[in-house]
C-alpha positions in Angstrom: -58.3 23.7 -46.3 -54.3 24.2 -45.8 -53.1 20.8 -43.5 -51.0 22.3 -40.7 -47.4 21.3 -41.5 -46.1 18.9 -39.3 -49.4 17.6 -38.1 -49.7 14.1 -39.2 -45.4 13.7 -37.8 -46.9 15.1 -34.4 -49.7 12.6 -34.1 -47.7 10.2 -35.0 -45.2 10.8 -32.0 -47.9 11.7 -29.6 -49.9 8.3 -30.0 -46.9 6.3 -30.1 -45.4 7.5 -26.8 -48.5 7.3 -25.3 -49.0 3.9 -26.3 -45.5 2.9 -25.6 -45.4 4.4 -22.0 -49.2 2.6 -21.3 -46.6 -0.3 -22.5 -49.5 -1.8 -24.6 -49.5 -2.8 -28.0 -51.0 -2.1 -30.7 -53.9 -4.2 -30.7 -54.5 -3.7 -26.9 -54.5 0.2 -27.8 -56.8 -0.3 -30.5 -59.1 -2.3 -28.9 -59.4 -0.2 -25.5 -59.7 3.2 -28.0 -62.3 1.2 -30.0 -60.1 1.7 -33.3 -58.5 -1.0 -35.5 -55.0 -2.1 -35.3 -54.8 -1.4 -39.2 -55.7 2.8 -38.1 -53.2 2.9 -35.4 -50.1 1.5 -37.1 -51.1 4.1 -39.6 -51.5 7.0 -37.1 -47.8 5.8 -35.9 -46.1 5.9 -38.8 -48.3 9.2 -40.3 -49.5 7.6 -43.3 -52.6 8.6 -42.2 -54.1 12.1 -40.5 -56.4 11.6 -37.6 -60.2 12.7 -37.0 -61.1 14.4 -34.0 -63.4 11.8 -33.0 -59.9 9.6 -33.2 -58.4 11.6 -31.1 -60.7 11.6 -28.2 -61.0 7.6 -28.3 -57.4 7.0 -28.1 -57.3 9.6 -25.6 -59.9 8.4 -23.3 -58.3 5.4 -23.9 -55.7 6.4 -21.7 -57.4 8.8 -19.4 -56.5 11.0 -21.0 -59.1 14.3 -21.8 -59.1 15.4 -25.4 -58.0 18.2 -24.9 -54.9 16.8 -22.8 -53.8 14.7 -26.2 -53.6 17.9 -28.1 -52.0 20.3 -25.8 -49.7 17.1 -26.9 -49.9 17.1 -30.2 -49.4 21.2 -29.8 -46.0 20.4 -28.4 -44.8 18.0 -30.6 -45.8 20.5 -33.5 -43.4 23.3 -31.8 -40.6 20.8 -31.3 -40.5 19.7 -35.1 -38.2 21.7 -36.8 -39.5 24.5 -39.1 
């Protein structure tokens, strides 16, 4: 399966921006989302990709829909150099 170029980078930037805008530490953000702090840190550095389940948990933790989060990730992909 082909991985979309820049996907992990776009997820990393988007997740970090959402967390920072929410004024949450990685630990707090992880707790709200039901994920581990290590997982959030790995997402934010682009070290790890995100499952759909994780993206929906992240979105719900900040009162967004999964579709809204995916739209933000798509916008970030478009901003990345090609």
